[in-house]
VEXSE-13869 format. One line per 5 residues: number of its first residue (from 1); for each residue z, y, x of N, C-alpha, C. Coordinates in steps of 0.05 Angstrom, whole numbers, plus 32768, in hexadecimal, padded with zeros to 4 digits. Atoms other than C-alpha are relative to their C-alpha. Layout:
BEGIN
NUM = Z Y X Z Y X Z Y X; ...
REM end
This chain:
BEGIN
1 = 7FFF 7FE8 8011 8000 8000 8000 8002 801A 8012; 8004 7FE6 7FEF 7FED 8044 801C 7FFC 8018 7FED; 8002 7FE8 800F 7FF4 808C 8006 7FEC 8012 8013; 8012 7FEE 7FF2 7FBE 80C3 8019 800D 801C 7FFE; 7FF6 7FE4 8000 7FD5 8109 802A 7FE5 8013 7FFD
6 = 8016 7FEA 8001 7FA3 813D 8011 800B 801D 7FFA; 7FF9 7FDF 8005 7FA0 8189 8005 7FE9 8010 8009; 8011 7FEE 7FF6 7F77 81C3 8012 8004 8003 801E; 7FF8 7FFB 7FE3 7F6E 81D7 805C 8015 8015 8002; 7FEA 7FEB 7FF7 7FA9 81FE 807C 8015 7FFE 7FEA
11 = 7FEB 8002 8014 7FDC 81E6 804A 801A 7FF3 800F; 7FEE 800D 7FF0 8003 81C1 8080 8003 7FDF 7FFE; 8001 801C 8008 7FF2 817A 806C 8002 7FF1 801D; 8001 800F 7FE6 7FE4 8164 80B6 8018 8003 800C; 7FE8 7FFE 7FF2 8021 8182 80CE 8017 7FEC 7FF6
16 = 7FEE 8014 800F 804C 815A 809A 7FF7 7FE2 8008; 8007 801E 7FF8 8025 811C 80AC 8009 7FFB 8020; 7FF8 8004 7FE3 8033 8125 80F7 801D 7FFF 8002; 7FE3 8001 8002 807B 812D 80EA 800B 7FE7 7FF4; 7FF9 8018 800C 8080 80F6 80BB 7FFB 7FE5 800C
21 = 8005 8018 7FF2 805E 80C5 80E6 8009 8003 801E; 7FF5 7FFB 7FE5 8080 80E1 8125 7FE5 8003 8013; 8014 7FFD 7FEC 803C 80F4 8142 8003 8016 800D; 7FFF 7FE5 7FED 8035 8126 8179 7FE6 800C 8001; 801B 7FF9 8000 7FED 8131 818C 7FFB 8020 8002
26 = 8006 7FE5 8000 7FC9 8173 8194 8008 800F 7FE5; 7FFA 7FF1 8019 7FDC 81AB 8165 7FE7 8005 7FEF; 8019 7FFB 8012 7FAD 81AE 812A 7FF5 801F 8001; 800C 7FE4 8001 7F7E 81EB 812C 8002 800D 7FE5; 7FFB 7FEF 8018 7F88 8222 80F9 7FE3 8005 7FF3
31 = 801B 7FF9 8010 7F43 8216 80D3 7FFC 7FE6 7FF0; 8006 8019 8011 7F27 81E6 80A0 7FF4 7FEB 800F; 800C 801C 7FF8 7F14 81A0 80AC 8008 7FF8 801D; 7FF7 8006 7FE4 7F3D 8196 80EF 8003 7FE2 7FFC; 7FFC 8020 8002 7F48 814D 80D5 7FE5 7FF8 7FF0
36 = 8017 800D 800C 7F06 8129 80CC 8000 7FE5 7FF6; 7FFA 801B 8007 7F15 80E1 80CD 801D 7FFD 7FF9; 7FE4 8002 8006 7F55 80CF 80AB 8010 7FF3 8014; 7FEF 8008 7FEB 7F90 80C5 80D9 8013 7FEC 7FEE; 7FEF 800E 800E 7FBF 808E 80C6 801A 7FF9 800E
41 = 7FE5 8004 7FF3 8009 8081 80D3 8013 7FEF 7FF0; 7FED 800D 8012 8043 8058 80BD 801B 8013 7FFE; 7FE8 7FF0 8002 8081 807B 80A2 8015 7FF1 7FF7; 7FE7 8010 8008 80C9 805D 80A0 8008 800C 7FE3; 7FF5 7FF5 8017 80E8 8067 805D 801F 7FFE 8000
46 = 7FE2 7FFF 7FFC 8132 807F 8067 800E 7FF2 7FEA; 7FEE 800C 8016 8164 8054 803F 801B 7FFD 8007; 7FE3 8002 7FF7 81AE 805F 8049 800B 7FE5 7FF8; 7FF1 801C 8007 81BB 8019 8029 7FFF 7FEF 8019; 8002 8011 7FE9 81A5 7FFB 8069 8015 8002 8012
51 = 7FE9 7FF9 7FF1 81DD 801E 808E 801C 7FF2 7FF4; 7FE9 800A 800D 820F 8008 805A 8001 7FDF 8005; 7FFF 801F 7FFD 81FB 7FBD 8061 8008 7FFA 801D; 7FF7 8005 7FE1 8202 7FC2 80AF 801E 8002 8003; 7FE5 7FFB 7FF9 8249 7FD5 80A5 8011 7FE5 7FF9
56 = 7FF6 8017 8007 8255 7F8D 808B 7FF2 7FEA 800D; 8014 8012 7FF2 821D 7F66 80AA 7FF5 800F 801A; 8009 7FF2 7FEA 8212 7F7B 80F2 7FEA 7FF4 800E; 801B 800E 7FF8 81CC 7F6C 8107 7FF8 800A 8020; 800A 7FF5 7FE9 81A6 7F72 814A 7FED 8017 7FFB
61 = 8011 7FE8 8001 8174 7FA3 812C 7FFF 8004 7FE0; 8002 7FFA 801C 8167 7FC6 80EA 7FE5 800C 7FFE; 801B 7FF6 8007 8122 7FD0 80CB 7FFE 800B 7FE6; 8003 7FF5 8018 8117 7FFD 8095 7FE5 7FF9 7FF2; 8019 8000 800F 80DF 7FFD 8061 7FEB 8011 800D
66 = 800E 7FF1 7FF4 80A0 801B 8078 7FE7 8004 7FE9; 8019 7FFC 800F 805F 8039 8054 7FED 800B 8011; 8017 7FF5 7FF2 801B 804D 806C 7FF5 801A 7FF3; 8009 7FEB 800A 8003 8092 8069 7FE5 8007 800D; 8017 7FF6 7FF4 7FBB 80AE 8073 7FFD 801C 7FFA
71 = 8004 7FE3 8002 7FAD 80F6 8083 7FE1 8005 7FFF; 801A 7FF9 8006 7F6E 810C 8060 7FF9 8017 8005; 8008 7FE4 7FF9 7F43 8147 8075 8004 8011 7FE4; 7FFF 7FEB 8015 7F4E 8187 804B 7FE7 7FFF 7FEF; 8012 8002 8015 7F27 8187 8009 7FFA 801E 7FFA
76 = 8008 7FE8 800B 7F00 81C6 7FF3 7FF2 7FFF 7FE7; 800F 7FFE 8019 7EE2 81DE 7FB2 7FE3 7FF4 8006; 801F 800B 7FFC 7E9E 81B6 7FAB 7FFE 7FE6 800F; 7FFB 801C 7FF0 7EB8 8178 7FD0 7FF2 7FE9 7FF3; 800E 8015 800E 7E9E 814E 7F99 7FE2 8002 8001
81 = 8020 7FFC 7FFC 7E57 8169 7FA4 7FF8 8001 801F; 8007 8005 7FE4 7E5F 815D 7FF0 8008 8019 800F; 7FFA 7FE8 7FF1 7E7B 81A1 8006 8017 7FF9 8014; 7FEC 8006 7FEE 7EA3 819E 8045 8002 7FE2 8007; 7FFF 801D 7FFA 7E92 8154 8052 800C 7FF0 7FE8
86 = 7FEE 800B 8014 7EB2 8149 800F 7FFD 7FE5 7FF6; 8003 801B 8007 7E92 8108 7FFA 800D 7FEB 8012; 7FF3 8014 7FEB 7EAC 80E5 803C 801D 8002 7FFA; 7FE5 8001 8000 7EEF 8101 8031 800C 7FF4 7FE4; 7FF5 800C 801A 7EF2 80EE 7FE7 7FFF 7FE3 8002
91 = 8003 801C 7FFD 7EDD 80A6 7FFA 801B 7FF6 800C; 7FE4 8007 7FF4 7F1F 80A4 8024 8015 8001 7FEB; 7FE9 7FFD 8015 7F47 80BA 7FE7 7FFC 7FE6 7FEF; 8003 8014 8013 7F28 8081 7FC0 8010 7FE6 800A; 7FF7 801A 7FF2 7F46 804C 7FF1 8021 8001 7FFF
96 = 7FE2 8000 7FFE 7F8F 8063 7FEB 800C 7FFB 7FE6; 7FF3 8009 801C 7FC0 804B 7FB5 800F 8018 7FF4; 7FF5 7FE9 8008 7FE2 808F 7FAD 7FF8 8019 800B; 8009 7FE8 7FF3 7FD7 80D8 7FBC 8017 8014 8001; 7FEC 7FEC 7FFA 8006 810A 7FDD 7FEE 801A 8004
101 = 8013 7FE8 7FFD 7FE8 814F 7FCF 8016 8016 8007; 7FF2 7FEA 7FF4 8003 8186 7FFC 7FF8 8018 7FF5; 800A 7FE7 800E 8006 81CA 7FD9 8011 8015 8011; 7FF5 7FE8 7FF1 8011 8208 7FFE 8010 8012 7FF1; 7FF0 7FEA 8011 804C 8232 7FE3 800D 8014 8017
106 = 7FF8 7FEC 7FEF 8058 825A 8024 7FEC 8017 8006; 8011 7FE9 7FF6 803E 829C 803F 8002 8004 801A; 8000 7FFA 7FE2 8027 82A7 8086 7FE7 8008 8007; 8017 7FF3 7FFA 7FF7 82D8 809D 7FEF 7FF7 8015; 800D 800B 7FEA 7FE6 82B2 80D8 7FF4 7FE4 7FFB
111 = 800E 801A 8007 7FCF 8274 80B2 7FEF 8008 7FE7; 8013 7FF7 8014 7F90 8284 8089 8000 7FEC 7FEA; 8002 8010 8019 7F8B 826C 8043 7FDE 8000 7FF6; 801F 8003 8006 7F43 8252 802F 7FF9 8012 7FE5; 8006 7FF3 8015 7F47 8277 7FEE 800A 801D 8001
116 = 7FFA 7FE3 7FFB 7F65 82B9 800B 801A 8006 7FF5; 7FE5 7FFB 800A 7FA8 82B5 7FE6 800E 7FE4 7FFB; 7FF1 8019 8006 7FE1 8284 7FD9 8004 8000 7FE3; 8001 8007 801B 7FD9 8268 7F95 8000 7FE3 7FFB; 7FFD 801C 7FFF 7FF6 8221 7F8F 7FF2 7FF2 7FEA
121 = 800D 8011 8016 7FDD 820F 7F49 7FE3 8006 8003; 801C 7FFE 7FFA 7F99 822B 7F5B 7FF7 7FE9 8012; 8005 8012 7FEE 7F9A 81FF 7F98 7FFF 7FE3 7FF3; 7FFE 801B 800A 7FAF 81C3 7F72 7FE7 7FF9 7FEB; 8014 8002 800F 7F7A 81CE 7F3B 7FE4 7FFD 800D
126 = 8017 8002 7FF0 7F42 81D2 7F71 7FFC 7FE2 8008; 8000 801A 7FF8 7F54 818D 7F8A 7FFE 7FEF 7FE8; 8000 800F 801B 7F61 816F 7F42 7FE4 8001 7FF5; 801B 7FFE 800C 7F1C 8189 7F2C 7FEE 7FEF 8012; 8013 8012 7FEE 7EFA 8168 7F6A 8002 7FE6 7FFA
131 = 7FFA 801E 8007 7F1D 8127 7F5D 7FF4 7FF9 7FE3; 800A 8005 8019 7F0A 812B 7F13 7FE4 8000 7FFE; 801B 8001 8003 7EC3 8139 7F1D 7FF6 7FE7 800F; 800C 801A 7FF0 7EBA 80FF 7F50 8007 7FE7 7FED; 7FFA 8014 8013 7EDC 80D4 7F1A 7FEC 8000 7FEA
136 = 8012 7FFF 8013 7EB0 80EB 7EE4 7FE3 7FF6 800B; 8017 800B 7FF8 7E73 80DC 7F11 8000 7FE3 8004; 8000 801C 7FFF 7E8C 8098 7F1F 7FFE 7FF1 7FE6; 7FFE 800D 801A 7E98 8089 7ED6 7FE1 8005 7FF3; 801D 7FFB 800C 7E53 80A7 7EC1 7FEC 7FEA 800E
141 = 8013 8011 7FF6 7E31 807A 7EF4 8005 7FE0 7FFA; 7FFA 801B 8008 7E55 803B 7EDE 7FFC 7FFA 7FE3; 8004 8005 801A 7E4C 8043 7E93 7FE4 7FF6 7FF5; 801A 800F 8009 7E02 8033 7E8A 7FFF 7FE5 8003; 8004 801B 7FF8 7E06 7FF1 7EAD 8011 7FF1 7FEC
146 = 7FEB 800E 8012 7E47 7FDF 7E84 7FF5 7FFF 7FE3; 8009 8001 801C 7E22 7FF4 7E41 7FE9 7FEC 7FFF; 8017 8014 7FFF 7DE4 7FC9 7E54 800A 7FE5 7FFB; 7FF4 801E 8002 7E0E 7F8B 7E5C 800F 7FFE 7FE7; 7FF1 8003 8016 7E37 7F99 7E22 7FF0 7FFB 7FE5
151 = 8014 8005 8016 7DF8 7F9A 7DF2 7FFA 7FE1 7FFF; 8003 8021 8002 7DF3 7F4C 7E02 8017 7FF6 7FF2; 7FE9 800A 800A 7E36 7F46 7DE4 8016 7FF7 8011; 7FF0 8006 7FEB 7E5B 7F3D 7E23 801D 800F 7FF7; 7FE5 7FF0 8008 7EA8 7F4A 7E0D 800B 800F 8018
156 = 7FF9 7FF4 7FE9 7EB7 7F5D 7E56 7FF6 801C 8003; 800F 7FE7 7FFB 7E85 7F92 7E58 8004 8013 7FEB; 7FF6 7FF1 8016 7E98 7FAB 7E14 8019 800E 8006; 7FE8 7FF5 7FF9 7EDE 7FB6 7E2C 7FFD 8012 8018; 8005 7FEE 7FE9 7EC4 7FD8 7E6C 7FF2 8018 7FF6
161 = 800A 7FE6 800D 7E9A 8008 7E41 8016 8010 7FF3; 7FEB 7FF2 800C 7ED7 8019 7E17 8013 800C 8013; 7FEF 7FF5 7FEA 7F00 8023 7E54 7FF6 8017 800C; 800A 7FEB 7FF4 7ED2 804F 7E74 7FFB 801A 7FEF; 8002 7FEA 800F 7EC5 807A 7E38 801B 800C 7FF8
166 = 7FE4 7FF6 8001 7F0E 8081 7E2D 8008 8014 8017; 7FF8 7FEF 7FE9 7F15 809F 7E76 7FEE 801A 7FFD; 8011 7FE8 8001 7ED9 80CC 7E6A 800A 8015 7FED; 7FF6 7FEB 8015 7EF5 80EB 7E2C 8019 800C 800B; 7FE7 7FF3 7FF5 7F38 80F7 7E50 7FF9 8017 8016
171 = 8009 7FEB 7FED 7F16 8118 7E8C 7FF1 8016 7FF4; 800A 7FE9 800F 7EEC 8143 7E5D 8013 8016 7FF7; 7FEA 7FED 8009 7F2C 8163 7E49 800D 800F 8019; 7FF6 7FF8 7FEA 7F38 8175 7E91 801F 7FF7 8006; 7FE6 800A 7FFA 7F70 8149 7E98 7FFE 7FE3 8016
176 = 8001 8016 7FEC 7F7C 8114 7ED2 8005 7FE4 7FF5; 7FFD 801A 800E 7F7A 80CA 7EC2 801C 7FF7 8003; 7FE2 800C 8000 7FC3 80BF 7EDB 8010 8009 7FE5; 7FF3 7FFB 801B 7FD7 80E1 7E97 7FF5 7FF2 7FE9; 800B 8011 8015 7FB1 80B3 7E6F 800E 7FE4 7FFF
181 = 7FF1 801B 8005 7FD5 8075 7E50 7FEC 7FEA 7FFD; 8014 8015 7FFB 7FAE 8039 7E64 8011 7FE1 7FFE; 7FF5 801A 8003 7FBB 7FEE 7E51 7FFE 7FF3 801A; 8003 800E 7FE6 7FC3 7FBD 7E8A 7FE3 7FF3 8002; 801C 8008 7FFC 7F7E 7FA0 7E79 7FEE 8015 8006
186 = 8010 7FEA 7FFA 7F60 7FE4 7E7C 8000 8008 801E; 7FFA 7FF9 7FE4 7F80 7FF1 7EC0 7FF2 7FEC 8011; 800D 8014 7FF2 7F62 7FAF 7ED9 7FDF 8006 8002; 801E 7FF9 8004 7F1B 7FC2 7EBF 7FFB 8016 8011; 8008 7FE4 7FF1 7F1E 8008 7EE0 8006 7FFF 801F
191 = 7FF8 7FFF 7FE7 7F3E 7FEF 7F20 7FEC 8003 8015; 8018 8002 7FED 7EFA 7FE3 7F43 7FF2 8019 8004; 8010 7FE4 8001 7EE2 802D 7F36 800E 8012 8018; 7FF5 7FEB 7FED 7F13 804F 7F67 8003 801A 7FF7; 7FFB 7FE6 800C 7F24 8083 7F36 8019 800C 800C
196 = 7FEB 7FF3 7FF2 7F4A 80B7 7F5E 8019 800F 7FEF; 7FF0 7FF0 8010 7F6A 80DD 7F27 8014 7FED 7FEF; 7FEF 8013 800E 7F8A 809C 7F0A 8016 7FF6 8017; 7FEA 8009 7FED 7FB2 8093 7F4D 801A 8011 7FFB; 7FE8 7FF2 8003 7FFA 80A9 7F4C 8000 8017 8015
201 = 8002 7FEB 7FEF 8002 80EE 7F67 801C 800D 8006; 7FE8 7FF0 7FF7 803E 8111 7F8C 7FF8 8019 800C; 8004 7FE3 7FF6 803C 815A 7F97 8014 8007 8011; 7FF0 7FF6 7FE9 8058 8176 7FD9 7FFE 801C 8003; 7FFF 7FE6 7FFD 806B 81BB 7FD5 8008 8009 801D
206 = 7FFA 7FF9 7FE6 8069 81D8 801B 8009 801B 7FFE; 7FF5 7FE5 8008 8099 8213 8016 800A 800E 8019; 7FF4 7FEF 7FEC 80B6 824B 8041 801A 7FF6 800A; 7FE7 800A 7FF7 80F3 8240 806C 8016 800C 7FF2; 7FEA 7FF6 800F 811A 826C 803D 7FFD 7FF8 7FE3
211 = 8004 800A 801C 8107 8243 7FFF 8001 7FE1 8002; 7FFE 801E 7FFC 811D 81FC 8011 8008 7FF1 7FE8; 7FFA 800C 801B 8133 81EF 7FCC 7FE9 7FFD 7FED; 8016 7FFE 8016 80EF 81FF 7FAB 8006 8010 7FEA; 7FFF 7FF3 8017 8108 8235 7F82 7FF2 8019 7FFD
216 = 8011 7FE7 7FFF 80D3 8269 7F92 7FEC 7FFC 7FE6; 8011 8006 8016 80A3 8276 7F59 7FE7 7FEE 8005; 8017 8011 7FF7 8069 8253 7F7F 8008 7FE1 7FFD; 7FF6 801E 8002 8093 8211 7F83 8007 7FFA 7FE3; 7FFC 8005 801A 80A8 8218 7F3C 7FE6 7FFA 7FF0
221 = 801B 8002 800C 8060 821D 7F27 7FF5 7FDF 8005; 8009 801A 7FF5 8051 81DC 7F50 8010 7FE9 7FF0; 7FF1 8013 8010 808C 81B7 7F2C 7FF5 7FFE 7FE4; 800C 7FFF 801A 8075 81CC 7EE9 7FE6 7FF1 7FFC; 8019 800A 8002 8030 81B8 7EF5 8001 7FDE 8001
226 = 7FFD 801C 7FFE 8045 8173 7F0D 800C 7FF1 7FEA; 7FF7 8009 801B 806D 8167 7ECF 7FEC 7FFE 7FEA; 8015 8001 8017 802E 8177 7EA2 7FF0 7FEB 8008; 8017 8018 7FFC 8000 8145 7EC7 800B 7FE3 8008; 7FF4 801A 7FF9 8032 810B 7ED3 8003 7FF9 801A
231 = 7FFB 8004 7FE0 803E 8116 7F1F 801B 8004 8008; 7FE8 7FF7 7FF4 8079 811B 7F4A 8002 8019 800F; 8000 7FE7 7FF3 8090 8157 7F75 8019 7FFF 8013; 7FEA 7FFB 7FEB 80B8 8163 7FB3 7FF9 801A 8010; 8005 7FE8 7FEE 80C3 81A3 7FDF 8004 7FF8 801E
236 = 7FFC 8004 7FE4 80BC 81A0 8027 7FFA 801A 8014; 800A 7FEE 7FF0 80B6 81D5 805E 7FF7 7FF3 801A; 800B 8011 7FEA 808A 81B8 8092 8004 8010 801B; 7FFC 7FF2 7FE6 8096 81ED 80C6 801C 7FFA 8007; 7FE5 8006 7FF5 80E3 81E0 80C7 8000 7FE2 8005
241 = 7FFF 801A 7FF9 80D7 8198 80C2 7FF8 7FF7 801B; 800A 8007 7FE5 80AA 8195 80FF 8014 800B 8019; 7FEB 7FF5 7FEB 80E2 81C0 8125 8017 7FED 8000; 7FE8 8013 7FFF 8117 8190 810E 7FFA 7FE3 800F; 8006 801C 7FF3 80EF 8151 8123 8001 8004 801E
246 = 8002 7FFD 7FE2 80EE 816D 816D 801D 7FFF 800C; 7FE4 8002 7FF3 813D 816C 8172 800B 7FE5 7FFF; 7FF3 801A 8004 8169 8133 817F 8011 7FFE 7FEA; 7FF4 8007 8018 8191 8111 814C 8019 8015 7FF8; 7FEA 7FEF 8005 81D0 813A 8155 7FF8 801C 7FF9
251 = 800C 7FE5 8006 81A7 817B 8157 7FF5 8004 7FE6; 800C 8004 801D 8180 8168 8118 8014 8004 7FEC; 7FEE 7FFD 8014 81C1 815E 80F1 800C 801F 8000; 7FF4 7FE6 8003 81DE 81A4 8106 7FEB 8011 7FF4; 8015 7FEC 800E 819C 81C7 80F7 7FFD 7FFE 7FE3
256 = 8001 8006 801B 8197 81A6 80B5 8016 800C 7FEF; 7FE5 7FF7 800A 81DF 81B8 80A4 7FFF 8020 7FFE; 8002 7FE5 7FFE 81CF 81FF 80B7 7FF0 800F 7FEA; 8012 7FF9 8011 8196 8203 8085 8006 7FF7 7FE6; 7FF3 800C 801A 81BF 81DE 804D 7FF3 7FE7 7FF9
261 = 800A 801D 8007 819B 8198 8050 800F 7FEE 8008; 7FEF 8016 7FF7 81BF 8159 8055 7FEB 7FEA 800F; 8015 8014 7FF0 817C 8134 8072 7FE9 8010 8000; 801C 7FF6 7FFE 8138 8146 8085 7FF1 7FFF 7FE2; 800D 8002 801B 810E 8156 8047 7FEC 7FEA 8000
266 = 8013 8012 7FFB 80DB 8127 8064 800C 7FE4 7FF7; 7FF4 801A 8008 810D 80EC 8056 7FFB 8000 7FE0; 8003 8000 801E 810A 8102 800B 7FE4 7FFA 7FFB; 801C 8007 8005 80BE 8103 8010 7FF7 7FE5 8003; 8008 801C 7FFB 80B8 80BE 802D 800B 7FEF 7FE9
271 = 7FF8 8011 8015 80E5 80A1 7FF9 7FEE 8005 7FE2; 8011 7FFC 8018 80BD 80C4 7FC0 7FE3 7FF7 8001; 8019 800E 7FFD 807D 80B0 7FDC 8000 7FE3 7FFB; 7FFC 801C 8001 8095 8069 7FDD 8003 7FFA 7FE3; 7FFC 8006 801A 80AB 806C 7F92 7FE5 8007 7FF2
276 = 8019 7FFB 800B 8068 808E 7F82 7FEC 7FEC 8003; 8010 8016 7FFE 8046 8052 7F9C 800A 7FE7 7FEF; 7FF7 8016 800F 806D 8027 7F6D 800D 7FEB 800E; 7FF4 8014 7FEE 8096 8007 7FA4 801E 8003 7FFF; 7FE3 8001 8000 80DD 7FF1 7FAD 8008 7FEF 8016
281 = 7FF8 800D 7FEA 8106 7FCE 7FE2 8016 7FE9 7FF8; 7FEA 8015 8001 8131 7F8D 7FE6 8007 7FFE 801D; 7FF5 8000 7FE3 8158 7F7B 8024 8005 7FE0 8007; 7FF7 8019 7FF7 8162 7F40 804E 8013 8008 8017; 7FEA 7FF7 7FED 81A2 7F41 8079 800D 7FE8 8010
286 = 7FF6 8014 7FEF 81B8 7F16 80B4 800A 800B 801C; 7FF7 7FF6 7FE5 81D0 7F17 80FB 7FEA 800A 8012; 8019 7FF7 7FF1 818A 7F1F 8118 7FF6 801C 7FF4; 8008 7FE6 8009 8174 7F59 80EB 8006 8004 7FE1; 7FFC 7FF9 801D 8183 7F7F 80AA 7FE5 800F 7FFB
291 = 801E 7FF5 8003 813D 7F94 808B 7FFC 8004 7FE2; 8008 7FF3 8019 8123 7FB8 8052 7FE1 7FF1 7FFD; 801D 8009 8006 80E3 7F94 8032 7FF2 800E 7FEB; 800E 7FF1 8017 80AF 7FB8 8007 7FF4 7FEE 7FEF; 800E 8012 8015 809B 7F9A 7FC8 7FF9 8014 7FE7
296 = 8007 7FF3 801C 8079 7FB3 7F86 8017 8001 7FEE; 7FEE 8004 8014 80AA 7FC7 7F50 7FF7 7FE9 7FEC; 8005 8014 8014 80AD 7F8B 7F1E 7FF7 7FE5 800F; 800B 8016 7FF2 809D 7F5A 7F56 8015 7FE7 7FFC; 7FEF 8018 8004 80B8 7F10 7F4A 800D 7FF8 801D
301 = 7FF3 8007 7FE8 80E3 7EEE 7F7C 7FED 7FF1 8012; 8012 800C 7FEC 80A9 7EC1 7F99 7FEF 8019 800D; 8010 7FEA 7FF6 8080 7F00 7FA0 800E 8010 8015; 7FEC 7FF5 7FEE 80BA 7F20 7FC4 8002 7FF1 801B; 8001 8015 7FE8 80BE 7EE3 7FF3 7FE8 8001 800F
306 = 801C 8000 7FF3 8075 7EE9 8001 7FFB 8017 8012; 8003 7FED 7FEF 807B 7F2C 8023 800B 7FFB 801E; 7FF7 8008 7FE4 80A2 7F0B 805B 7FF0 7FE9 800C; 8013 8013 7FF7 8073 7ECF 805F 7FF2 7FF4 7FEA; 800E 800A 8016 803E 7EB5 8032 800C 7FE4 7FF9
311 = 7FF4 801A 8005 805E 7E6F 803C 8019 7FFE 7FED; 7FE5 8000 800E 809F 7E86 801B 7FF7 8002 7FE3; 8009 8000 801D 8078 7E95 7FDB 7FF4 7FE7 7FF8; 800E 8019 8009 804E 7E56 7FD8 8016 7FEA 7FFC; 7FEB 8013 8000 808C 7E2B 7FE5 801B 800A 7FF5
316 = 7FE6 7FF5 800C 80BF 7E55 7FBE 8010 7FEC 7FF1; 7FF1 8013 800F 80F9 7E2C 7FA6 8014 8013 7FF0; 7FED 7FF3 800D 8130 7E5F 7F94 8007 8018 8013; 7FF8 7FED 7FF1 814D 7EA2 7FAA 801E 8003 7FFC; 7FE3 7FFE 7FFF 8197 7EAF 7FBA 8002 801D 8003
321 = 8000 7FE3 8003 81A6 7EF8 7FA6 801C 800B 7FFA; 7FEA 7FF2 8007 81DF 7F29 7FA9 7FF9 8019 8004; 8005 7FE3 7FFF 81E7 7F73 7FA2 800F 800D 8017; 7FF0 7FEE 7FEC 81FD 7FAD 7FD3 801E 8001 7FF6; 7FE7 7FFD 800A 8238 7FB5 7FA5 8010 7FE7 8003
326 = 7FF1 8018 7FFB 824D 7F6D 7FAD 8007 7FFD 801D; 7FF9 8001 7FE2 824A 7F73 7FF8 8017 8014 8008; 7FEA 7FED 7FFE 8277 7FB3 7FF6 8019 7FF6 7FF6; 7FE7 8009 800C 82A9 7F8E 7FCB 800A 7FE8 800D; 7FF7 8016 7FF7 82AB 7F4E 7FEC 7FFF 7FFB 8021
331 = 8003 7FFC 7FE7 829A 7F60 8032 7FEB 7FED 8012; 800F 8017 7FF1 8276 7F1E 8048 7FF3 7FF0 7FEC; 800E 800F 8013 8243 7EF3 802B 800E 7FE6 7FF7; 7FF0 8017 8005 8274 7EB7 802E 8012 8004 7FEC; 7FEF 7FFB 8015 82A4 7EDB 8003 7FF2 8006 7FE6
336 = 800F 7FFC 8018 826D 7EF0 7FD3 7FFB 7FE6 7FF3; 8008 8019 800A 8257 7EA9 7FCB 801C 7FF5 7FF6; 7FED 800D 8009 82A0 7E94 7FC3 800C 800B 7FE6; 7FF9 7FF0 801C 82AC 7EC7 7F89 7FEC 7FF8 7FEC; 8013 8007 8014 8271 7EA9 7F68 7FEB 8019 7FF8
341 = 800F 7FE8 8006 824A 7EE9 7F6F 7FE4 7FFE 800C; 8017 8004 7FF5 820F 7ECC 7F96 7FEE 7FF0 7FE9; 8010 800A 8018 81D9 7EC2 7F5F 7FE8 7FEF 800C; 8015 8015 7FFB 81A6 7E89 7F63 7FEA 8008 7FEE; 8013 7FF8 8013 8165 7EA4 7F45 7FE5 7FF1 8006
346 = 8019 8010 8001 8122 7E7D 7F35 7FE6 8011 8002; 801A 7FF4 7FFC 80D8 7E8E 7F37 7FFB 8018 7FED; 8006 7FEA 8012 80D9 7EBE 7EFD 8012 801B 8002; 7FED 7FE9 7FFD 8110 7EEB 7F17 7FF1 801A 800C; 800A 7FE8 7FFA 80FC 7F34 7F1C 800F 800D 8014
351 = 7FF2 7FF7 7FEA 8116 7F4F 7F5F 8009 801D 7FFB; 7FF9 7FE3 8005 813E 7F91 7F56 8001 800B 8019; 8000 7FEC 7FE6 813C 7FCB 7F87 8020 7FFA 8009; 7FE6 8002 7FF4 8175 7FBE 7FB9 800B 7FE4 7FFE; 7FFB 8019 8000 8179 7F74 7FAD 8005 7FF6 801F
356 = 7FFE 800E 7FE5 8195 7F4D 7FED 7FFA 7FE3 7FFB; 800A 801A 8007 8171 7F0D 7FEE 8001 7FEA 8019; 8007 8018 7FEF 816B 7EC8 8010 7FEC 7FF0 7FF0; 8015 8013 8011 812E 7E9A 7FFE 8002 7FE8 800C; 8001 801F 7FFD 812F 7E50 7FFC 7FE2 7FF9 7FFB
361 = 801B 8009 8003 80E8 7E33 8006 7FFA 7FE7 800C; 8007 801A 7FF9 80C8 7DF3 800F 7FEA 8001 8016
REM end
């Protein structure tokens, strides 16, 4: 599962990407299209539950969950028609599972804005429009073939036509497809089209250093827009985060305390991106390692076991499960078992976020 970072040129998305993925590299130039090919990086997802587990089970190493981020070049008005190498950039967006749209809410005369002024909702609408136009084109191209096949009485083709027309009607109202209620069968039909406005969206308001809580009018407008279109929203000051990232751990804590933050805002962003992708974590815990494993929400026990090794899913027998609260109360797995709180779950068990699991397999 991966998320793509998008935005207009010079909104700070590459700065955020570099800090999130601990990239150094050359400083990005202050002009559009400084990123041509998408850069990829792996981001750890901070989870305080890992540290709590290690208070009771001391491992040799701790491994957090991770997600893949793709930094996609700045999109401009007309991208769907090929402006600014738009078609190439849009094809990169089709390949990701969720979109993080960085929106400029800061004022800096030294950083040019492609539209000449800071207007976050206008910036969002430019990108949303380009994505919707690209989706409309994809659906318009797919419809005639589906209609021809449907005339022969093919039930699947008829369902495909209905799903396409439902999406076209929604897009005609200037609404992204993520705000359209679709049945599972319709989602499956449309999955092969790479529809970009159907992907989950997280808006990232890049704010000034004096607006870390996102209380400015610009940030509020982004928050309101996100609620209207069914997206999430977080506030980050990329400039501050890049400065914090250069400090050692002790100095980081001191600087964050000075500005009124309990943790880097990028930690919040990583967790929100994780949730936007529809992911959650379960844990394995032992003397060798305490580890967070990434699974889709509503994954079954065999599916969760399969992320460790495919053989675990194929030969799944049962899972032994307990919670972090159980560990805090009873201190050791032995005492959890002795208290009858170690649950034995079968193939139909839906793994909950934060479960601590052992899998038995053939």
